[in-house]
Short mmCIF file of the C-alpha atoms (twelve columns), coordinates in Angstrom:
data_MODEL
# 
_entry.id   MODEL 
# 
loop_
_atom_site.group_PDB 
_atom_site.id 
_atom_site.type_symbol 
_atom_site.label_atom_id 
_atom_site.label_alt_id 
_atom_site.label_comp_id 
_atom_site.label_asym_id 
_atom_site.label_seq_id 
_atom_site.Cartn_x 
_atom_site.Cartn_y 
_atom_site.Cartn_z 
_atom_site.pdbx_PDB_model_num 
ATOM 1   C CA . MET A 1   -99.746  -2.708 -54.288 1 
ATOM 2   C CA . SER A 2   -103.459 -2.181 -54.577 1 
ATOM 3   C CA . ASN A 3   -105.693 -3.887 -57.125 1 
ATOM 4   C CA . ALA A 4   -107.383 -0.542 -57.870 1 
ATOM 5   C CA . PRO A 5   -106.953 0.625  -61.435 1 
ATOM 6   C CA . MET A 6   -104.315 3.255  -62.010 1 
ATOM 7   C CA . ARG A 7   -106.480 6.080  -63.321 1 
ATOM 8   C CA . ASN A 8   -106.080 9.777  -63.389 1 
ATOM 9   C CA . PRO A 9   -108.415 11.414 -60.793 1 
ATOM 10  C CA . LEU A 10  -109.872 13.615 -63.527 1 
ATOM 11  C CA . LYS A 11  -110.874 10.503 -65.483 1 
ATOM 12  C CA . ASN A 12  -112.681 9.153  -62.407 1 
ATOM 13  C CA . ALA A 13  -114.564 12.420 -61.876 1 
ATOM 14  C CA . ARG A 14  -115.460 13.179 -65.498 1 
ATOM 15  C CA . GLY A 15  -119.193 13.188 -66.009 1 
ATOM 16  C CA . LEU A 16  -119.870 13.177 -62.275 1 
ATOM 17  C CA . GLY A 17  -119.379 16.850 -61.543 1 
ATOM 18  C CA . SER A 18  -121.685 19.825 -61.697 1 
ATOM 19  C CA . SER A 19  -123.933 20.079 -64.697 1 
ATOM 20  C CA . GLN A 20  -124.127 23.864 -64.134 1 
ATOM 21  C CA . SER A 21  -127.873 23.626 -63.425 1 
ATOM 22  C CA . GLY A 22  -127.470 24.693 -59.803 1 
ATOM 23  C CA . VAL A 23  -126.345 28.184 -60.759 1 
ATOM 24  C CA . GLY A 24  -129.409 28.709 -62.952 1 
ATOM 25  C CA . HIS A 25  -131.693 27.511 -60.172 1 
ATOM 26  C CA . TRP A 26  -129.959 29.814 -57.687 1 
ATOM 27  C CA . TRP A 27  -130.356 32.802 -60.033 1 
ATOM 28  C CA . GLN A 28  -134.023 32.016 -60.650 1 
ATOM 29  C CA . GLN A 29  -134.652 31.991 -56.899 1 
ATOM 30  C CA . ARG A 30  -132.901 35.357 -56.496 1 
ATOM 31  C CA . VAL A 31  -134.677 36.960 -59.452 1 
ATOM 32  C CA . THR A 32  -138.116 35.790 -58.321 1 
ATOM 33  C CA . ALA A 33  -137.372 36.874 -54.737 1 
ATOM 34  C CA . THR A 34  -136.320 40.342 -55.916 1 
ATOM 35  C CA . ALA A 35  -139.414 40.617 -58.119 1 
ATOM 36  C CA . LEU A 36  -141.568 39.564 -55.176 1 
ATOM 37  C CA . VAL A 37  -140.112 42.275 -52.943 1 
ATOM 38  C CA . VAL A 38  -141.156 44.938 -55.433 1 
ATOM 39  C CA . LEU A 39  -144.505 43.304 -56.237 1 
ATOM 40  C CA . VAL A 40  -145.426 42.768 -52.569 1 
ATOM 41  C CA . LEU A 41  -144.728 46.434 -51.854 1 
ATOM 42  C CA . TRP A 42  -147.019 47.388 -54.752 1 
ATOM 43  C CA . LEU A 43  -149.679 44.897 -53.606 1 
ATOM 44  C CA . VAL A 44  -149.663 46.139 -50.000 1 
ATOM 45  C CA . TYR A 45  -149.901 49.744 -51.206 1 
ATOM 46  C CA . THR A 46  -152.796 48.856 -53.514 1 
ATOM 47  C CA . LEU A 47  -154.646 46.808 -50.892 1 
ATOM 48  C CA . LEU A 48  -154.239 49.513 -48.252 1 
ATOM 49  C CA . GLY A 49  -155.883 51.903 -50.685 1 
ATOM 50  C CA . LEU A 50  -158.840 49.526 -50.957 1 
ATOM 51  C CA . VAL A 51  -159.380 48.929 -47.222 1 
ATOM 52  C CA . HIS A 52  -162.723 50.724 -47.008 1 
ATOM 53  C CA . ALA A 53  -163.642 50.392 -50.681 1 
ATOM 54  C CA . ASP A 54  -166.772 48.701 -51.926 1 
ATOM 55  C CA . TYR A 55  -166.858 45.789 -54.373 1 
ATOM 56  C CA . ALA A 56  -167.211 47.995 -57.462 1 
ATOM 57  C CA . THR A 57  -164.186 50.099 -56.505 1 
ATOM 58  C CA . ALA A 58  -162.038 47.028 -55.812 1 
ATOM 59  C CA . HIS A 59  -163.177 45.460 -59.079 1 
ATOM 60  C CA . ALA A 60  -162.328 48.637 -61.001 1 
ATOM 61  C CA . ALA A 61  -158.890 48.826 -59.338 1 
ATOM 62  C CA . ILE A 62  -158.010 45.269 -60.355 1 
ATOM 63  C CA . ALA A 63  -159.405 45.839 -63.851 1 
ATOM 64  C CA . ARG A 64  -156.979 48.706 -64.527 1 
ATOM 65  C CA . PRO A 65  -154.413 47.371 -67.022 1 
ATOM 66  C CA . PHE A 66  -151.394 48.369 -64.919 1 
ATOM 67  C CA . ASN A 67  -152.769 46.651 -61.814 1 
ATOM 68  C CA . ALA A 68  -153.932 43.585 -63.737 1 
ATOM 69  C CA . VAL A 69  -150.507 43.097 -65.314 1 
ATOM 70  C CA . LEU A 70  -148.742 43.492 -61.969 1 
ATOM 71  C CA . LEU A 71  -151.173 41.110 -60.285 1 
ATOM 72  C CA . ILE A 72  -150.509 38.506 -62.974 1 
ATOM 73  C CA . ALA A 73  -146.750 39.061 -62.583 1 
ATOM 74  C CA . PHE A 74  -147.147 38.649 -58.809 1 
ATOM 75  C CA . SER A 75  -149.024 35.366 -59.271 1 
ATOM 76  C CA . ILE A 76  -146.411 33.984 -61.651 1 
ATOM 77  C CA . ALA A 77  -143.531 35.050 -59.396 1 
ATOM 78  C CA . VAL A 78  -145.152 33.589 -56.253 1 
ATOM 79  C CA . PHE A 79  -145.830 30.169 -57.747 1 
ATOM 80  C CA . TRP A 80  -142.485 30.021 -59.564 1 
ATOM 81  C CA . HIS A 81  -140.568 30.979 -56.410 1 
ATOM 82  C CA . ALA A 82  -142.569 28.503 -54.318 1 
ATOM 83  C CA . ALA A 83  -141.932 25.673 -56.787 1 
ATOM 84  C CA . LEU A 84  -138.197 26.429 -56.793 1 
ATOM 85  C CA . GLY A 85  -138.051 26.458 -53.007 1 
ATOM 86  C CA . LEU A 86  -140.061 23.255 -52.617 1 
ATOM 87  C CA . GLN A 87  -137.845 21.587 -55.222 1 
ATOM 88  C CA . VAL A 88  -134.776 22.307 -53.095 1 
ATOM 89  C CA . VAL A 89  -136.463 20.991 -49.951 1 
ATOM 90  C CA . ILE A 90  -137.602 17.807 -51.703 1 
ATOM 91  C CA . GLU A 91  -134.203 17.182 -53.291 1 
ATOM 92  C CA . ASP A 92  -132.444 17.714 -49.958 1 
ATOM 93  C CA . TYR A 93  -134.728 15.734 -47.653 1 
ATOM 94  C CA . VAL A 94  -136.493 13.034 -49.676 1 
ATOM 95  C CA . HIS A 95  -134.057 10.176 -50.198 1 
ATOM 96  C CA . THR A 96  -136.250 7.614  -51.953 1 
ATOM 97  C CA . ARG A 97  -135.943 8.317  -55.673 1 
ATOM 98  C CA . TRP A 98  -139.503 7.439  -56.707 1 
ATOM 99  C CA . LYS A 99  -140.970 9.541  -53.874 1 
ATOM 100 C CA . GLU A 100 -138.741 12.441 -54.868 1 
ATOM 101 C CA . VAL A 101 -139.842 12.261 -58.500 1 
ATOM 102 C CA . VAL A 102 -143.536 11.982 -57.588 1 
ATOM 103 C CA . LEU A 103 -143.313 14.957 -55.218 1 
ATOM 104 C CA . LEU A 104 -141.418 17.072 -57.757 1 
ATOM 105 C CA . VAL A 105 -144.048 16.336 -60.418 1 
ATOM 106 C CA . LEU A 106 -146.868 17.156 -57.977 1 
ATOM 107 C CA . VAL A 107 -145.215 20.446 -56.998 1 
ATOM 108 C CA . LYS A 108 -144.757 21.475 -60.633 1 
ATOM 109 C CA . PHE A 109 -148.332 20.462 -61.455 1 
ATOM 110 C CA . ALA A 110 -149.726 22.398 -58.481 1 
ATOM 111 C CA . ALA A 111 -147.659 25.467 -59.387 1 
ATOM 112 C CA . VAL A 112 -148.840 25.464 -62.998 1 
ATOM 113 C CA . LEU A 113 -152.438 24.918 -61.894 1 
ATOM 114 C CA . GLY A 114 -152.139 27.779 -59.394 1 
ATOM 115 C CA . VAL A 115 -150.711 30.155 -61.989 1 
ATOM 116 C CA . LEU A 116 -153.378 29.253 -64.539 1 
ATOM 117 C CA . ALA A 117 -156.187 29.730 -62.005 1 
ATOM 118 C CA . SER A 118 -154.754 33.064 -60.833 1 
ATOM 119 C CA . VAL A 119 -154.195 34.421 -64.326 1 
ATOM 120 C CA . LEU A 120 -157.668 33.310 -65.403 1 
ATOM 121 C CA . ALA A 121 -159.233 35.042 -62.382 1 
ATOM 122 C CA . VAL A 122 -157.391 38.308 -63.037 1 
ATOM 123 C CA . LEU A 123 -158.220 38.212 -66.746 1 
ATOM 124 C CA . ARG A 124 -161.899 37.560 -66.026 1 
ATOM 125 C CA . ILE A 125 -161.967 40.641 -63.806 1 
ATOM 126 C CA . ALA A 126 -159.876 42.793 -66.142 1 
ATOM 127 C CA . LEU A 127 -161.761 41.852 -69.301 1 
ATOM 128 C CA . ALA A 128 -165.255 41.885 -67.805 1 
ATOM 129 C CA . SER A 129 -167.558 44.380 -69.463 1 
# 
C-alpha cells in the first residue's frame, strides 16, 4: 500500500482549477477584434477619401465629431487588443516569473501611454479653434 494520503481527487484539485478569467480574456479579444474590423473599414474609407486632400481638409475631416469619436475608439481598441495579445504570448512563452511580471507591466504601461497619447492628439485636433 502506498504512503500517499487517501484523499478524494476533488479535494486535491480544489483551488487549483480555472478561475474563470480565461473566458473573459477570450471574449475581450473577440470583442476588440470585431470592433477593429468595423473601425479599420471606416478608417480605410476615410483615408482613401483624403488621399489627395491638403492639410486643412484632413484636419477638418478628423475634427468632425463623428470621425474624432471613431478615431478615439480605434485607438483604444488597437492598444487594448494588442495588450491582450501580448499578454497571451508572454504568459505562454516567458517561463521566469519575474521576467513575466516585468514584461506584463511594461506592456500594460505602453498600452496606456499609447492610448493617452492617441486620445490627446485626436482631442487637440478636434477641439482646436
